[in-house]
All heavy atoms as an XYZ file, in Angstrom:
897
protein
N      -7.335     -1.587     14.719
C      -7.202     -0.457     13.837
C      -8.507      0.311     13.883
O      -9.586     -0.278     13.856
C      -6.952     -0.851     12.479
C      -5.569     -1.353     12.091
C      -5.447     -1.845     10.647
C      -4.456     -0.279     12.250
N      -8.369      1.661     13.812
C      -9.553      2.513     13.720
C      -9.660      2.862     12.298
O      -8.749      3.534     11.753
C      -9.432      3.697     14.581
C      -9.494      3.379     16.069
C      -9.290      4.596     16.999
O      -8.774      5.673     16.518
N      -9.907      4.627     18.168
N     -10.732      2.435     11.629
C     -10.907      2.667     10.182
C     -12.041      3.676      9.995
O     -12.980      3.713     10.716
C     -11.229      1.420      9.517
C     -10.105      0.344      9.574
C     -10.565     -1.011      8.882
C      -8.788      0.797      9.080
N     -12.019      4.410      8.952
C     -10.863      4.557      7.971
C      -9.725      5.361      8.582
O      -9.859      6.097      9.505
C     -11.505      5.305      6.802
C     -12.546      6.201      7.441
C     -13.048      5.381      8.627
N      -8.542      5.058      8.009
C      -7.401      5.853      8.443
C      -6.550      6.073      7.148
O      -6.542      5.319      6.165
C      -6.568      5.184      9.512
S      -5.586      3.750      9.032
N      -5.855      7.135      7.174
C      -5.024      7.525      6.036
C      -3.698      6.731      6.033
O      -2.976      6.665      7.129
C      -4.653      8.997      5.936
C      -5.869      9.860      5.669
O      -6.946      9.301      5.200
O      -5.823     11.103      5.809
N      -3.288      6.165      4.960
C      -2.117      5.315      4.819
C      -1.360      5.742      3.493
O      -1.955      6.251      2.600
C      -2.423      3.877      4.823
C      -3.022      3.447      6.170
C      -3.354      3.423      3.728
N      -0.172      5.174      3.454
C       0.683      5.406      2.283
C       1.638      4.217      2.221
O       1.622      3.355      3.103
C       1.467      6.685      2.249
O       2.071      6.918      1.042
C       2.480      6.755      3.337
N       2.351      4.017      1.152
C       3.236      2.909      1.025
C       4.491      2.978      1.866
O       5.112      4.127      2.039
N       4.972      1.919      2.413
C       6.221      1.912      3.226
C       7.341      2.221      2.296
O       8.277      2.961      2.694
C       6.400      0.516      3.936
C       7.753      0.406      4.625
C       5.268      0.280      4.899
N       7.381      1.598      1.095
C       8.309      1.911      0.123
C       7.623      1.673     -1.283
O       6.496      1.306     -1.288
C       9.591      0.987      0.307
C       9.297     -0.522      0.212
C      10.480     -1.330      0.529
O      11.294     -0.972      1.341
O      10.622     -2.365     -0.225
N       8.389      1.881     -2.358
C       7.811      1.637     -3.689
C       7.219      0.285     -3.802
O       7.740     -0.660     -3.328
C       8.865      1.919     -4.793
C      10.131      1.093     -4.641
O      10.779      1.271     -3.612
O      10.352      0.328     -5.559
N       6.087      0.212     -4.444
C       5.349     -0.982     -4.761
C       6.121     -1.804     -5.761
O       6.836     -1.185     -6.639
C       3.919     -0.725     -5.159
C       3.070     -0.120     -3.971
C       2.187      0.834     -4.292
C       3.231     -0.487     -2.677
C       1.364      1.381     -3.285
C       2.429      0.006     -1.737
C       1.486      1.028     -1.982
N       5.900     -3.086     -5.831
C       6.695     -3.971     -6.797
C       6.696     -3.400     -8.273
O       7.647     -3.402     -8.895
C       6.082     -5.314     -6.645
C       6.690     -6.363     -7.609
C       6.038     -7.706     -7.578
N       4.711     -7.519     -7.925
C       3.716     -8.378     -7.545
N       3.937     -9.399     -6.717
N       2.514     -8.250     -7.920
N       5.587     -2.932     -8.768
C       5.423     -2.549    -10.112
C       6.223     -1.220    -10.338
O       6.668     -0.966    -11.427
C       3.967     -2.374    -10.504
C       3.432     -1.093    -10.044
C       2.706     -0.803     -8.893
C       3.450      0.195    -10.688
N       2.276      0.461     -8.799
C       2.750      1.199     -9.938
C       4.076      0.734    -11.855
C       2.670      2.497    -10.259
C       3.929      2.092    -12.240
C       3.246      2.963    -11.379
N       6.542     -0.460     -9.300
C       7.215      0.830     -9.419
C       8.821      0.729     -9.528
O       9.416      1.714     -9.942
C       6.875      1.726     -8.317
C       5.420      2.085     -8.272
C       5.051      3.072     -7.094
O       5.037      2.499     -5.958
O       4.803      4.278     -7.326
N       9.310     -0.379     -9.185
C      10.752     -0.526     -9.081
C      11.566     -0.172    -10.289
O      12.520      0.539    -10.204
C      11.176     -1.917     -8.642
C      10.880     -2.220     -7.193
C      11.307     -3.563     -6.737
O      11.917     -4.299     -7.440
O      10.950     -3.911     -5.609
N      11.033     -0.485    -11.449
C      11.671     -0.192    -12.771
C      11.801      1.348    -12.940
O      12.820      1.838    -13.504
C      10.840     -0.774    -13.843
C      11.376     -0.489    -15.235
C      12.539     -1.185    -15.756
C      10.839      0.379    -16.085
C      13.058     -0.927    -16.979
C      11.288      0.694    -17.357
C      12.462      0.021    -17.783
O      12.885      0.314    -19.058
N      10.778      2.082    -12.437
C      10.778      3.551    -12.646
C      11.465      4.267    -11.492
O      12.005      5.291    -11.664
C       9.333      4.060    -12.868
C       8.822      3.606    -14.171
C       9.012      4.199    -15.376
C       8.152      2.342    -14.460
N       8.357      3.480    -16.362
C       7.866      2.344    -15.843
C       7.730      1.309    -13.674
C       7.157      1.303    -16.509
C       7.022      0.331    -14.265
C       6.734      0.311    -15.702
N      11.364      3.702    -10.272
C      11.857      4.432     -9.111
C      13.399      4.209     -8.949
O      14.109      5.151     -8.755
C      11.076      4.073     -7.793
C      11.741      4.545     -6.611
C       9.611      4.381     -7.955
N      13.835      2.921     -9.119
C      15.240      2.670     -8.878
C      15.905      2.175    -10.157
O      17.088      1.920    -10.128
C      15.512      1.616     -7.771
C      14.812      0.334     -8.053
C      15.099      2.230     -6.417
C      15.116     -0.761     -6.995
N      15.181      2.053    -11.242
C      15.693      1.562    -12.501
C      15.714      2.598    -13.583
O      15.602      3.747    -13.324
N      15.800      2.149    -14.842
C      16.022      3.078    -15.924
C      14.706      3.642    -16.607
O      14.697      4.204    -17.550
C      16.702      2.185    -17.042
C      16.159      0.842    -16.769
C      15.977      0.715    -15.251
N      13.596      3.377    -15.879
C      12.336      3.745    -16.493
C      12.130      5.278    -16.756
O      12.722      6.063    -15.997
N      11.347      5.560    -17.742
C      11.157      6.937    -18.170
C      10.249      7.631    -17.199
O       9.084      7.145    -16.923
C      10.547      7.022    -19.557
C      10.187      8.387    -20.090
O      10.988      9.204    -19.809
O       9.144      8.528    -20.704
N      10.545      8.777    -16.628
C       9.738      9.530    -15.688
C       8.316      9.834    -16.202
O       7.260      9.855    -15.512
C      10.513     10.782    -15.270
C      11.921     10.374    -15.557
C      11.862      9.418    -16.758
N       8.285     10.181    -17.486
C       7.000     10.596    -18.064
C       5.999      9.342    -18.153
O       4.846      9.488    -17.878
C       7.207     11.252    -19.486
C       7.779     12.627    -19.392
C       7.909     13.133    -20.794
C       8.661     14.516    -20.736
N       8.847     15.082    -22.054
N       6.580      8.235    -18.488
C       5.852      6.963    -18.530
C       5.353      6.621    -17.143
O       4.228      6.204    -16.981
C       6.686      5.826    -19.180
C       5.895      4.538    -19.299
C       6.729      3.423    -19.809
O       8.022      3.643    -19.958
O       6.190      2.307    -20.120
N       6.243      6.713    -16.182
C       5.859      6.468    -14.710
C       4.698      7.340    -14.280
O       3.766      6.846    -13.712
C       7.118      6.640    -13.876
C       6.830      6.479    -12.403
C       6.448      5.315    -11.875
C       7.061      7.608    -11.577
C       6.219      5.196    -10.552
C       6.782      7.455    -10.170
C       6.394      6.247     -9.717
O       6.133      6.162     -8.300
N       4.789      8.607    -14.558
C       3.731      9.561    -14.297
C       2.350      9.091    -14.921
O       1.319      9.224    -14.230
C       4.016     10.978    -14.619
N       2.452      8.670    -16.071
C       1.168      8.240    -16.756
C       0.629      6.990    -16.089
O      -0.488      6.876    -15.997
C       1.479      7.934    -18.293
C       0.356      7.875    -19.155
C      -0.502      9.209    -19.177
O       0.118     10.315    -19.049
N      -1.669      9.145    -19.470
N       1.524      5.971    -15.866
C       1.089      4.814    -15.145
C       0.568      5.007    -13.834
O      -0.384      4.418    -13.379
C       2.278      3.784    -15.050
C       2.738      3.232    -16.398
C       4.093      2.475    -16.199
C       1.688      2.303    -16.986
N       1.007      5.995    -13.040
C       0.546      6.284    -11.779
C      -0.918      6.842    -11.774
O      -1.566      6.781    -10.665
C       1.372      7.350    -11.119
S       3.003      6.725    -10.465
N      -1.380      7.126    -12.856
C      -2.825      7.586    -12.922
C      -3.759      6.451    -12.832
O      -4.954      6.555    -12.373
C      -3.094      8.342    -14.289
C      -2.316      9.675    -14.438
C      -2.667     10.237    -15.678
C      -1.866     11.611    -15.830
N      -2.082     12.263    -17.102
N      -3.382      5.188    -13.163
C      -4.279      4.008    -13.136
C      -3.756      2.997    -12.120
O      -4.496      1.991    -11.928
C      -4.347      3.450    -14.572
O      -3.078      3.012    -14.997
C      -4.991      4.298    -15.436
N      -2.624      3.192    -11.606
C      -1.975      2.175    -10.685
C      -1.776      2.883     -9.300
O      -1.437      4.000     -9.230
C      -0.660      1.630    -11.168
C      -0.899      0.925    -12.539
C       0.564      0.487    -13.063
N       0.383     -0.180    -14.310
C       1.297     -0.887    -14.891
N       2.516     -0.973    -14.308
N       1.133     -1.498    -16.005
N      -1.741      2.097     -8.261
C      -1.424      2.663     -6.934
C       0.047      2.928     -6.828
O       0.895      2.130     -7.288
C      -1.835      1.574     -5.973
C      -1.671      0.303     -6.768
C      -2.021      0.678     -8.153
N       0.375      3.963     -6.137
C       1.822      4.418     -5.982
C       2.165      4.551     -4.481
O       1.254      4.966     -3.770
C       2.095      5.678     -6.682
O       3.492      6.107     -6.386
N       3.299      4.228     -4.115
C       3.663      4.381     -2.694
C       3.668      5.808     -2.310
O       3.553      6.215     -1.053
C       5.049      3.769     -2.377
C       6.279      4.624     -2.888
C       7.089      5.189     -1.933
C       6.584      4.643     -4.150
C       8.134      6.008     -2.289
C       7.570      5.424     -4.621
C       8.440      6.050     -3.664
O       9.533      6.780     -4.064
N       3.633      6.736     -3.243
C       3.577      8.170     -2.927
C       2.240      8.693     -2.691
O       1.980      9.800     -2.248
C       4.211      9.009     -4.056
C       5.727      8.611     -4.274
C       6.286      9.295     -5.472
N       7.689      9.021     -5.529
C       8.456      9.142     -6.683
N       7.738      9.551     -7.742
N       9.736      8.856     -6.697
N       1.189      7.941     -3.106
C      -0.238      8.280     -2.918
C      -0.645      8.234     -1.499
O       0.031      7.387     -0.733
C      -1.099      7.321     -3.709
C      -1.051      7.470     -5.223
O      -0.680      8.560     -5.704
O      -1.199      6.418     -5.824
N      -1.624      8.908     -1.058
C      -2.329      8.789      0.144
C      -3.645      8.106     -0.057
O      -4.396      8.514     -1.007
C      -2.530     10.164      0.848
O      -1.170     10.739      1.034
C      -3.194     10.022      2.208
N      -3.951      7.136      0.736
C      -5.135      6.331      0.643
C      -5.932      6.379      2.003
O      -5.246      6.490      3.021
C      -4.838      4.865      0.320
C      -3.916      4.675     -0.850
C      -2.564      4.522     -0.699
C      -4.515      4.503     -2.089
C      -1.702      4.279     -1.778
C      -3.702      4.138     -3.208
C      -2.341      4.114     -3.048
N      -7.254      6.160      1.817
C      -7.972      5.875      3.029
C      -8.104      4.326      3.086
O      -8.587      3.795      2.147
C      -9.359      6.437      2.921
N      -7.578      3.802      4.232
C      -7.758      2.353      4.512
C      -9.193      2.172      4.996
O      -9.574      2.642      6.041
C      -6.720      1.874      5.495
C      -6.786      0.442      5.977
C      -6.570     -0.525      4.746
C      -5.809      0.168      7.049
N      -9.910      1.453      4.097
C     -11.401      1.269      4.388
C     -11.733      0.048      5.133
O     -12.662     -0.111      5.939
C     -12.216      1.327      3.090
C     -11.966      2.533      2.202
C     -12.641      2.399      0.892
C     -12.432      3.807      2.971
N     -10.979     -1.131      4.769
C     -11.289     -2.424      5.394
C     -10.093     -3.290      5.229
O      -9.116     -3.064      4.452
C     -12.453     -3.052      4.563
N     -10.060     -4.345      6.068
C      -9.102     -5.430      6.025
C      -9.789     -6.644      5.537
O     -10.868     -6.972      6.245
C      -8.437     -5.541      7.407
C      -7.695     -4.282      7.710
C      -7.478     -6.770      7.387
C      -7.201     -4.300      9.182
N      -9.316     -7.380      4.532
C      -9.975     -8.489      4.033
C      -9.155     -9.609      3.866
O      -8.013     -9.545      3.238
C     -10.628     -8.022      2.634
C     -11.661     -6.878      2.772
C     -12.131     -6.395      1.459
O     -11.792     -6.915      0.396
O     -12.983     -5.400      1.479
N      -9.511    -10.826      4.339
C      -8.765    -12.008      4.233
C      -9.190    -12.737      2.823
O     -10.216    -12.499      2.265
C      -9.153    -13.030      5.304
C      -8.555    -12.518      6.627
C      -8.939    -13.544      7.655
N      -8.217    -13.391      8.931
C      -6.998    -13.864      9.190
N      -6.393    -14.566      8.326
N      -6.425    -13.577     10.377
N      -8.294    -13.512      2.403
C      -8.561    -14.381      1.170
C      -8.868    -13.514     -0.054
O      -9.644    -13.847     -0.848
C      -9.723    -15.300      1.463
C      -9.355    -16.358      2.560
O      -8.195    -16.736      2.730
O     -10.351    -16.556      3.435
N      -8.191    -12.370     -0.072
C      -8.339    -11.492     -1.228
C      -6.923    -11.401     -1.858
O      -6.012    -11.140     -1.169
C      -8.891    -10.064     -0.888
C      -8.791     -9.080     -2.119
C     -10.283    -10.107     -0.376
N      -6.816    -11.549     -3.168
C      -5.660    -11.440     -3.876
C      -5.707    -10.324     -4.879
O      -6.854    -10.039     -5.426
C      -5.220    -12.690     -4.598
S      -4.909    -14.078     -3.530
N      -4.630     -9.583     -5.155
C      -4.636     -8.531     -6.036
C      -3.296     -8.401     -6.763
O      -2.252     -8.727     -6.172
C      -4.918     -7.211     -5.258
O      -4.503     -6.098     -5.984
N      -3.327     -7.908     -7.950
C      -2.044     -7.817     -8.732
C      -1.164     -6.779     -8.103
O      -0.012     -6.708     -8.382
C      -2.310     -7.460    -10.154
C      -3.000     -6.015    -10.316
C      -3.330     -5.740    -11.727
O      -2.494     -5.740    -12.659
O      -4.570     -5.467    -11.993
N      -1.647     -5.904     -7.195
C      -0.942     -4.898     -6.558
C      -0.256     -5.317     -5.376
O       0.551     -4.616     -4.790
C      -1.790     -3.685     -6.413
C      -2.477     -3.262     -7.528
C      -3.916     -3.247     -7.750
C      -2.029     -2.891     -8.806
N      -4.206     -2.872     -8.947
C      -3.053     -2.671     -9.693
C      -0.678     -2.819     -9.356
C      -2.854     -2.269    -11.024
C      -0.453     -2.365    -10.650
C      -1.551     -2.144    -11.470
N      -0.629     -6.520     -4.798
C       0.037     -7.027     -3.555
C       1.310     -7.631     -3.818
O       1.421     -8.567     -4.765
C      -0.980     -7.988     -2.885
C      -2.291     -7.306     -2.444
S      -3.499     -8.526     -1.783
C      -2.643     -9.051     -0.249
N       2.327     -7.304     -3.126
C       3.661     -7.964     -3.358
C       3.657     -9.447     -2.879
O       4.290    -10.250     -3.542
C       4.723     -7.241     -2.573
C       6.086     -7.781     -2.745
S       7.442     -6.897     -1.957
C       7.508     -5.449     -2.990
N       2.923     -9.744     -1.765
C       2.922    -11.042     -1.328
C       1.484    -11.641     -1.523
O       0.871    -12.044     -0.398
C       3.361    -11.083      0.164
C       4.812    -10.532      0.311
C       4.999     -9.230      0.673
C       5.891    -11.300     -0.038
C       6.304     -8.721      0.791
C       7.177    -10.864      0.065
C       7.353     -9.614      0.544
N       1.047    -11.702     -2.613
C      -0.295    -12.127     -2.953
C      -0.488    -13.528     -2.403
O       0.316    -14.428     -2.658
C      -0.512    -12.103     -4.501
C      -1.820    -12.445     -4.953
C      -1.874    -12.343     -6.487
O      -0.866    -12.023     -7.141
O      -2.914    -12.667     -6.988
N      -1.572    -13.784     -1.665
C      -1.821    -15.094     -1.091
C      -1.230    -15.324      0.255
O      -1.575    -16.201      0.935
N      -0.336    -14.410      0.655
C       0.306    -14.442      2.009
C      -0.141    -13.371      2.859
O      -0.431    -13.600      4.057
C       1.860    -14.499      1.870
C       2.413    -15.624      1.215
C       3.968    -15.468      1.074
O       4.606    -15.362      2.127
O       4.450    -15.395     -0.015
N      -0.178    -12.226      2.379
C      -0.464    -10.985      3.187
C      -1.965    -10.774      3.244
O      -2.779    -11.386      2.517
C       0.059     -9.793      2.480
C       0.273     -8.534      3.374
O      -0.226     -8.613      4.483
O       0.857     -7.558      2.871
N      -2.454    -10.091      4.254
C      -3.781     -9.714      4.391
C      -4.017     -8.498      3.494
O      -3.190     -7.608      3.424
C      -4.139     -9.306      5.869
C      -3.984    -10.596      6.728
C      -5.536     -8.759      5.960
C      -4.060    -10.272      8.239
N      -5.189     -8.422      2.856
C      -5.452     -7.325      1.930
C      -6.043     -6.088      2.616
O      -6.932     -6.308      3.557
C      -6.422     -7.687      0.850
N      -5.563     -4.934      2.359
C      -6.167     -3.728      2.798
C      -6.958     -3.080      1.589
O      -6.337     -2.901      0.521
N      -8.230     -2.886      1.829
C      -9.038     -2.246      0.732
C      -8.899     -0.724      0.944
O      -9.249     -0.287      2.036
C     -10.474     -2.623      0.761
C     -11.256     -1.987     -0.393
C     -12.640     -2.635     -0.591
N     -13.394     -2.719      0.603
C     -14.287     -1.691      1.023
N     -14.388     -0.577      0.224
N     -14.958     -1.866      2.136
N      -8.252     -0.039     -0.039
C      -7.967      1.377      0.091
C      -8.620      2.137     -1.043
O      -8.932      1.599     -2.077
C      -6.484      1.574      0.083
C      -5.752      0.939      1.215
C      -5.853      1.167     -1.304
N      -8.874      3.454     -0.743
C      -9.429      4.372     -1.761
C      -8.413      5.512     -1.789
O      -8.040      6.115     -0.816
C     -10.743      4.963     -1.361
C     -11.285      5.963     -2.381
C     -12.682      6.556     -2.060
N     -13.628      5.488     -1.882
C     -14.353      5.244     -0.784
N     -14.283      6.103      0.299
N     -15.236      4.338     -0.695
N      -7.858      5.780     -3.061
C      -6.885      6.812     -3.258
C      -7.587      8.130     -3.096
O      -8.617      8.482     -3.572
C      -6.258      6.664     -4.609
C      -5.176      7.718     -4.857
C      -4.261      7.474     -6.052
N      -4.986      7.071     -7.254
C      -4.393      6.472     -8.217
N      -3.133      6.073     -8.127
N      -5.129      6.128     -9.294
N      -6.971      8.994     -2.285
C      -7.538     10.320     -1.877
C      -7.634     11.253     -3.029
O      -8.606     12.047     -3.126
C      -6.702     10.999     -0.802
C      -6.595     10.261      0.533
C      -7.890     10.223      1.327
C      -7.503     10.713      2.681
N      -8.707     11.122      3.431
N      -6.723     11.163     -3.952
C      -6.697     12.152     -5.061
C      -7.844     11.991     -6.139
O      -8.338     12.897     -6.677
C      -5.382     12.135     -5.752
O      -5.158     10.910     -6.383
N      -8.249     10.718     -6.320
C      -9.209     10.460     -7.355
C     -10.318      9.430     -7.054
O     -11.189      9.148     -7.873
C      -8.503     10.032     -8.733
C      -7.751      8.735     -8.587
O      -7.865      8.094     -7.480
O      -7.005      8.409     -9.492
N     -10.186      8.855     -5.821
C     -11.184      7.930     -5.404
C     -11.133      6.476     -5.953
O     -11.977      5.591     -5.642
N     -10.087      6.140     -6.675
C      -9.898      4.828     -7.228
C      -9.553      3.912     -6.076
O      -8.829      4.226     -5.113
C      -8.726      4.800     -8.268
C      -9.057      5.438     -9.552
C      -7.917      5.202    -10.508
C      -7.874      5.958    -11.737
N      -9.032      6.141    -12.496
N     -10.211      2.742     -6.181
C      -9.957      1.683     -5.066
C      -9.030      0.584     -5.541
O      -9.060      0.167     -6.740
C     -11.359      1.233     -4.588
C     -12.146      2.250     -3.867
C     -13.375      1.617     -3.032
O     -13.449      0.385     -2.977
O     -14.171      2.441     -2.664
N      -8.321      0.105     -4.606
C      -7.305     -1.054     -4.770
C      -7.256     -1.828     -3.639
O      -7.685     -1.541     -2.453
C      -5.873     -0.430     -4.983
C      -5.747      0.671     -6.070
C      -5.825      1.980     -5.734
C      -5.620      0.222     -7.411
C      -5.641      2.920     -6.784
C      -5.443      1.208     -8.417
C      -5.464      2.517     -8.071
N      -6.760     -3.087     -3.791
C      -6.426     -3.939     -2.672
C      -4.884     -3.969     -2.583
O      -4.293     -4.347     -3.552
C      -6.952     -5.360     -2.880
C      -8.424     -5.469     -2.576
N      -9.387     -5.365     -3.495
C      -9.103     -5.599     -1.348
C     -10.515     -5.415     -2.914
N     -10.436     -5.665     -1.629
N      -4.343     -3.601     -1.465
C      -2.850     -3.549     -1.300
C      -2.523     -4.436     -0.101
O      -3.362     -4.580      0.831
C      -2.348     -2.136     -1.077
C      -2.740     -1.147     -2.158
C      -2.335      0.270     -1.668
C      -2.038     -1.430     -3.402
N      -1.396     -4.940     -0.086
C      -0.868     -5.731      1.054
C      -0.755     -4.856      2.356
O      -0.186     -3.827      2.333
N      -1.438     -5.278      3.421
C      -1.383     -4.587      4.662
C       0.014     -4.360      5.140
O       0.348     -3.314      5.737
C      -2.219     -5.281      5.695
C      -2.722     -4.479      6.906
C      -3.657     -3.356      6.454
C      -3.446     -5.372      7.858
N       0.937     -5.333      5.011
C       2.281     -5.199      5.397
C       3.068     -4.159      4.680
O       4.176     -3.788      5.079
C       2.980     -6.568      5.315
N       2.520     -3.682      3.516
C       3.184     -2.730      2.673
C       2.688     -1.303      3.005
O       3.179     -0.368      2.299
C       2.982     -2.967      1.235
C       3.506     -4.327      0.759
C       3.155     -4.570     -0.680
O       3.794     -3.979     -1.585
O       2.251     -5.455     -0.939
N       1.810     -1.119      4.016
C       1.270      0.195      4.256
C       1.685      0.678      5.551
O       1.977     -0.077      6.469
C      -0.293      0.021      4.240
C      -0.884     -0.438      2.858
C      -2.376     -0.611      3.106
C      -0.573      0.622      1.802
N       1.759      2.026      5.713
C       1.897      2.735      7.032
C       0.957      3.819      7.096
O       0.542      4.434      6.146
C       3.409      3.220      7.119
C       3.782      4.313      6.140
C       5.211      4.693      6.379
C       5.547      5.811      5.307
N       6.961      6.242      5.398
N       0.606      4.138      8.349
C      -0.344      5.182      8.730
C       0.370      6.522      8.394
O       1.637      6.637      8.710
C      -0.862      5.159     10.030
N      -0.314      7.531      7.934
C       0.262      8.832      7.667
C       0.616      9.522      8.997
O       1.728     10.078      9.152
C      -0.660      9.701      6.814
C      -0.186     11.071      6.716
C      -0.804      9.017      5.396
N      -0.350      9.398     10.007
C      -0.134     10.072     11.300
C       0.831      9.195     12.167
O       0.343      8.221     12.706
C      -1.470     10.251     11.952
C      -1.382     10.908     13.285
O      -0.259     11.260     13.722
O      -2.436     11.082     13.941
N       2.052      9.642     12.271
C       3.073      8.790     13.039
C       2.728      8.793     14.478
O       3.347      7.902     15.256
C       4.416      9.427     12.805
C       4.963      9.215     11.372
C       6.319      9.741     11.252
C       6.864      9.611      9.787
N       8.173     10.011      9.668
N       1.891      9.650     15.042
C       1.572      9.625     16.451
C       0.364      8.822     16.787
O      -0.027      8.681     17.972
C       1.355     11.063     16.919
C       2.653     11.866     16.834
C       2.402     13.327     17.313
C       3.751     14.101     17.241
N       3.521     15.470     17.618
N      -0.300      8.229     15.805
C      -1.574      7.392     15.991
C      -1.225      5.991     16.428
O      -0.173      5.488     16.136
C      -2.386      7.452     14.802
O      -1.791      6.672     13.762
N      -2.232      5.416     17.083
C      -2.158      3.976     17.444
C      -2.032      3.137     16.153
O      -1.472      2.092     16.126
C      -3.265      3.527     18.265
C      -3.234      4.121     19.647
C      -4.350      3.640     20.479
C      -4.323      4.290     21.824
N      -5.448      3.921     22.723
N      -2.811      3.635     15.027
C      -2.825      2.904     13.813
C      -1.330      2.759     13.264
O      -1.008      1.715     12.683
C      -3.675      3.609     12.766
C      -5.134      3.378     13.074
O      -5.541      2.489     13.852
N      -5.970      4.208     12.463
N      -0.535      3.859     13.357
C       0.847      3.729     12.829
C       1.566      2.543     13.547
O       2.220      1.831     12.859
C       1.538      5.145     13.148
C       2.863      5.167     12.468
C       3.094      5.624     11.266
C       3.992      4.776     13.180
C       4.328      5.736     10.566
C       5.327      4.812     12.651
C       5.353      5.224     11.368
O       6.676      5.299     10.748
N       1.467      2.545     14.841
C       2.130      1.538     15.567
C       1.624      0.158     15.259
O       2.439     -0.818     15.079
C       2.100      1.795     17.113
C       3.039      0.864     17.953
C       4.456      1.078     17.616
O       4.973      2.168     17.727
N       5.250     -0.011     17.215
N       0.274     -0.024     15.126
C      -0.235     -1.330     14.841
C       0.136     -1.819     13.407
O       0.512     -2.997     13.272
C      -1.765     -1.253     14.936
C      -2.370     -1.214     16.354
C      -3.819     -0.800     16.295
C      -2.162     -2.521     17.041
N       0.111     -0.933     12.415
C       0.523     -1.281     11.113
C       2.011     -1.650     11.133
O       2.449     -2.653     10.443
C       0.241     -0.227     10.126
C      -1.276     -0.096      9.667
C      -1.522      1.169      8.952
C      -1.792     -1.272      9.059
N       2.834     -0.892     11.787
C       4.239     -1.128     11.873
C       4.518     -2.450     12.404
O       5.266     -3.290     11.990
C       5.012     -0.099     12.611
C       6.395     -0.356     12.936
N       7.334     -0.226     11.953
C       7.014     -0.817     14.029
C       8.586     -0.642     12.442
N       8.332     -0.956     13.704
N       3.800     -2.802     13.651
C       4.010     -4.050     14.264
C       3.580     -5.225     13.427
O       4.211     -6.256     13.410
C       3.310     -4.062     15.658
C       3.825     -3.114     16.670
O       4.974     -2.592     16.399
O       3.209     -2.893     17.716
N       2.473     -5.022     12.687
C       2.069     -6.106     11.751
C       3.029     -6.404     10.718
O       3.341     -7.553     10.436
C       0.638     -5.780     11.125
C       0.245     -6.841     10.155
C      -0.157     -8.047     10.498
C       0.383     -6.556      8.790
C      -0.465     -9.063      9.599
C       0.060     -7.539      7.863
C      -0.323     -8.760      8.266
N       3.671     -5.340     10.133
C       4.656     -5.492      9.062
C       5.921     -6.260      9.636
O       6.380     -7.121      8.950
C       5.036     -4.184      8.511
N       6.324     -5.857     10.699
C       7.478     -6.486     11.405
C       7.142     -7.988     11.635
O       7.970     -8.857     11.297
C       7.943     -5.875     12.728
C       8.970     -6.606     13.457
C       8.427     -4.415     12.343
N       6.007     -8.286     12.247
C       5.579     -9.651     12.465
C       5.547    -10.421     11.115
O       6.004    -11.531     10.994
C       4.260     -9.696     13.155
C       3.731    -11.062     13.345
C       4.082    -11.960     14.307
C       2.877    -11.777     12.412
N       3.424    -13.141     14.079
C       2.635    -13.060     12.877
C       2.254    -11.385     11.231
C       1.903    -14.033     12.330
C       1.469    -12.328     10.598
C       1.326    -13.653     11.109
N       4.874     -9.798     10.118
C       4.684    -10.451      8.842
C       6.023    -10.918      8.162
O       6.246    -11.957      7.762
C       3.861     -9.560      7.923
C       3.712    -10.207      6.505
C       2.665    -11.024      6.320
C       4.479     -9.786      5.432
C       2.501    -11.608      5.003
C       4.282    -10.357      4.181
C       3.261    -11.195      3.997
N       6.941     -9.922      8.137
C       8.233    -10.156      7.438
C       9.097    -11.086      8.198
O       9.910    -11.818      7.665
C       8.958     -8.818      7.114
C       8.287     -8.178      5.985
C       7.518     -6.984      6.175
C       8.302     -8.583      4.713
C       6.929     -6.341      5.164
C       7.722     -8.006      3.626
C       6.954     -6.887      3.859
N       8.990    -11.128      9.514
C       9.669    -12.071     10.360
C       9.177    -13.461     10.409
O       9.803    -14.404     10.874
C       9.855    -11.546     11.764
C      10.886    -10.455     11.845
O      11.925    -10.410     11.154
N      10.624     -9.456     12.692
N       7.923    -13.685      9.942
C       7.360    -14.884     10.015
C       6.944    -15.519      8.597
O       6.089    -16.458      8.498
C       6.082    -14.906     10.851
C       6.346    -14.691     12.350
O       6.888    -15.594     12.988
N       6.260    -13.456     12.835
N       7.428    -14.962      7.613
C       7.169    -15.519      6.280
C       7.936    -16.709      5.963
O       9.060    -16.927      6.207
C       7.571    -14.415      5.182
C       6.811    -13.177      5.112
C       7.133    -12.366      3.927
N       6.764    -13.123      2.671
C       7.641    -13.488      1.767
N       8.872    -13.097      1.846
N       7.359    -14.181      0.616
């Protein structure tokens, strides 16, 4: 991977399900998105880190952590690498992240 690269979530993150596909209040969701990472955010993927766990990772302890910085406000998070996709669909990073996610989910 060529870092940094711009990434976003493949789909809603675990914490978002209640608001995205459930009965959650949209105003409450908007408020929570100010302090939590959202799959709708764009992040700069800064580093890949092993042996890092984060409350934001769906497969904490199994996935490799991507250290990201949200573009809109600079907040940093650790997200599961398998949950991320590159914004530029024509880049090598897009294919590498996609291939990693496919490998990860097929070998869990």
